[in-house]
C-alpha positions in Angstrom: 68.3 156.3 124.4 70.8 153.8 125.7 73.9 156.0 125.7 74.7 158.4 128.5 74.1 162.0 127.5 74.9 163.4 130.9 78.1 165.5 130.5 78.8 165.1 134.2 79.1 161.4 133.6 81.5 161.9 130.7 83.6 164.3 132.6 83.6 162.0 135.6 85.0 159.1 133.6 87.6 161.2 131.9 88.8 162.9 135.1 88.8 159.7 137.0 91.1 158.1 134.4 93.5 161.1 134.7 93.5 161.0 138.5 93.8 157.3 139.1 97.5 157.2 139.1 97.8 160.1 141.5 94.9 160.1 143.9 93.9 156.5 144.2 97.3 155.0 144.6 98.4 157.5 147.2 95.6 156.5 149.5 94.1 160.0 149.7 90.6 158.5 149.2 89.6 156.3 152.1 85.8 156.0 152.3 84.4 154.7 155.6 84.3 150.9 155.7 81.5 149.1 157.4 77.9 148.3 156.9 75.0 149.2 159.2 72.4 146.4 159.4 69.1 146.8 161.2 65.9 144.9 161.3 63.3 146.4 159.0 61.1 147.2 162.0 63.9 149.2 163.6 64.4 151.5 160.6 63.2 155.1 160.5 63.0 157.3 157.4 66.2 159.3 157.1 65.6 163.0 157.1 67.2 165.0 154.3 69.0 167.3 156.8 70.4 164.3 158.6 71.7 162.7 155.4 73.5 166.0 154.5 75.1 166.1 157.9 76.2 162.5 158.1 77.1 161.6 154.5 79.1 163.0 151.6 77.4 160.9 148.9 73.7 159.9 148.6 72.7 157.3 146.1 69.0 157.1 145.2 67.0 154.5 143.4 63.3 153.6 143.0 61.7 150.2 142.7 60.1 149.1 139.4 56.6 150.3 140.4 57.9 153.8 139.7 57.8 152.9 136.0 54.0 152.8 136.1 53.8 156.4 134.8 50.4 157.6 133.8 49.3 160.2 131.3 49.2 163.9 132.3 46.0 165.6 133.3 46.2 169.4 133.5 48.9 171.3 135.1 51.9 169.5 136.8 51.5 169.2 140.5 54.5 168.0 142.6 52.2 167.6 145.6 49.9 165.2 143.8 50.1 161.4 144.5 49.4 160.8 140.8 52.4 159.2 139.1 52.3 161.2 135.9 55.2 162.3 133.7 54.8 166.0 134.4 54.3 165.4 138.1 57.5 163.3 138.2 59.4 166.1 136.5 58.0 168.7 138.9 59.1 166.6 141.9 62.6 166.1 140.5 63.0 169.8 139.8 62.2 170.5 143.4 64.6 167.9 144.5 67.2 169.3 142.2 66.8 172.7 143.8 67.4 171.1 147.2 70.5 169.3 145.9 71.8 172.6 144.5 71.6 174.1 147.9 74.0 171.4 149.2 76.9 171.8 146.8 79.4 169.9 148.9 77.3 166.7 148.7 77.2 164.4 145.8 74.0 162.8 144.5 73.9 159.7 142.3 70.4 158.9 140.9 69.4 155.7 139.1 67.1 155.8 136.1 63.9 153.8 136.6 64.0 149.9 136.6 61.7 148.5 133.8 58.6 146.4 134.3 58.2 142.8 133.2 56.5 142.4 129.8 53.7 140.3 131.4 52.8 142.9 134.1 49.4 144.4 133.9 49.0 147.8 135.6 45.9 148.7 137.7 45.7 152.0 135.8 46.8 153.0 132.3 48.0 150.9 129.4 51.2 149.0 130.1 52.8 149.9 126.8 52.1 153.6 127.3 53.2 153.5 130.9 56.5 151.8 130.0 57.1 154.3 127.2 56.6 157.2 129.6 59.1 155.6 132.1 61.7 155.5 129.3 60.9 159.1 128.4 61.3 160.2 132.0 64.6 158.3 132.3 65.9 160.0 129.1 64.9 163.3 130.6 66.9 162.6 133.7 70.0 161.9 131.7 69.5 165.0 129.6 67.4 168.0 130.4 67.2 167.4 134.1 71.0 167.9 134.2 71.2 170.7 131.7 68.3 173.0 132.4 69.2 175.8 134.8 72.5 174.2 135.2 75.2 173.0 135.3 74.4 170.9 138.4 77.9 169.6 139.2 76.9 167.5 142.2 74.2 165.4 140.4 75.2 162.3 138.5 72.8 159.9 136.7 73.4 156.2 136.4 71.5 154.6 133.5 70.3 151.4 135.1 67.3 151.3 132.9 69.3 151.6 129.7 71.4 148.7 130.8 68.5 146.2 131.3 65.6 147.5 129.2 64.5 146.2 125.8 64.6 149.4 123.7 62.0 148.0 121.3 59.4 147.3 124.0 60.4 149.4 127.0 60.1 146.3 129.2 62.8 144.3 131.0 64.9 142.4 128.5 63.8 138.8 128.0 67.1 137.3 129.0 67.0 139.3 132.3 63.6 138.1 133.4 63.5 136.3 136.7 60.7 134.1 135.3 59.5 134.1 131.7 56.0 133.0 132.8 55.5 135.3 135.8 55.1 139.1 135.8 57.6 139.5 138.6 59.7 142.5 137.5 62.8 141.8 139.6 65.8 141.2 137.2 67.6 137.9 137.4 71.1 137.1 138.5 72.5 137.6 134.9 71.2 141.1 134.9 72.6 141.9 138.4 76.0 140.3 137.5 76.2 142.7 134.6 75.0 145.7 136.5 77.0 145.3 139.7 80.5 146.0 138.4 79.2 148.9 136.2 77.4 150.5 139.1 80.5 150.2 141.3 82.8 151.7 138.7 80.3 154.5 138.0 80.2 155.3 141.7 84.0 155.5 142.0 84.3 157.6 138.8 81.6 160.0 140.1 83.4 160.5 143.4 86.7 161.0 141.7 85.2 163.5 139.3 83.3 165.5 142.0 86.0 165.6 144.8 89.2 164.8 142.9 90.4 168.2 141.7 89.1 170.2 144.7 89.4 169.7 148.4 90.9 166.2 149.0 89.2 164.3 151.7 90.6 161.3 153.5 87.1 159.8 154.2 84.0 159.8 152.0 80.8 158.6 153.7 78.3 157.0 151.3 74.7 156.0 151.8 72.8 153.9 149.3 69.0 154.3 149.4 67.6 151.4 147.5 64.6 149.2 146.9 64.7 145.5 146.0 66.2 145.6 142.5 69.0 147.8 143.8 69.6 145.3 146.7 69.9 142.5 144.2 72.6 144.5 142.3 74.4 145.0 145.5 74.4 141.6 147.1 75.0 138.9 144.4 78.5 137.7 145.4 79.9 136.6 142.0 79.9 139.9 140.3 78.0 142.2 142.7 79.1 145.5 144.2 81.0 144.1 147.2 83.0 141.7 145.0 83.8 144.4 142.5 85.0 146.8 145.1 87.1 144.0 146.6 88.9 143.5 143.3 89.1 147.2 142.6 90.7 147.9 146.1 93.2 145.0 145.7 94.3 146.4 142.3 94.4 150.1 143.3 95.5 149.8 147.0 92.4 151.7 148.1 89.6 151.1 150.6 86.4 151.9 148.7 83.2 150.6 150.1 79.6 151.9 150.4 79.5 152.5 154.1 75.8 152.4 154.8 72.9 150.8 153.0 69.3 151.7 153.7 66.1 150.0 152.5 63.7 153.0 152.6 60.3 152.3 154.0 58.9 155.2 152.1 61.2 155.8 149.1 59.6 153.6 146.5 58.7 156.4 144.1 59.6 160.1 143.4 56.5 161.2 145.3 57.7 159.5 148.4 61.1 161.2 148.3 59.3 164.5 147.9 57.1 163.9 150.9 60.1 162.8 153.0 62.6 165.5 151.9 60.7 168.5 150.7 58.1 168.7 153.5 60.5 169.1 156.3 61.2 165.5 157.2 
């Protein structure tokens, strides 16, 4: 499923287009500008309560090991370290409940980055694991948003759908960093494609969520990412900073992701659960 089925996304794009002439050009939206940079050794895991207090928008993504999804055994257990499909869903349902309790904050979640076709997992069959990763990403775009909803403060960006081969569930051949190595990082071509789309999606989501309600003059955004997300962010030719620069020049705005964070313990859904649902 390569097309967005998340109605929040569709509403966001439509509303952003309606609001662009009014809100963006009048300067009502002025997200904080600046980037916090720290050495890896100086970073500490951000606690959920701290994130809610300090930021308006939280962007979450996992690294490609999160796509090593195993078959289910028995009842779903969100406290289990096993990366199975039902466990993933159980974890995300708990996270969603936490997001629902913070209705003034916006959450943008990436679908799972795909693995390289040559990668051999230590557990499970690679084709089956990859298929389950696609199934989970499709669930994020669909039932995760609709069940028990609506969940107006959750938006899903379909990064996987952008760079995955729908016939194999692995990274598209043209986006492989090395055709002869199992390194699952996407190449510059993939990131040049993803950067502008991710930036536009972020702006559209903010405009949709905050645009018709209380108008803020400052929106603080934190981007929790692992390496594939960093690559999307940093490539200068078409990456996120360059796209925002062009967008701001055209719209007379000051959009910029204010803080970036490379989580030490946010590689997979189970890690976010441990950090955010157990009191950290």
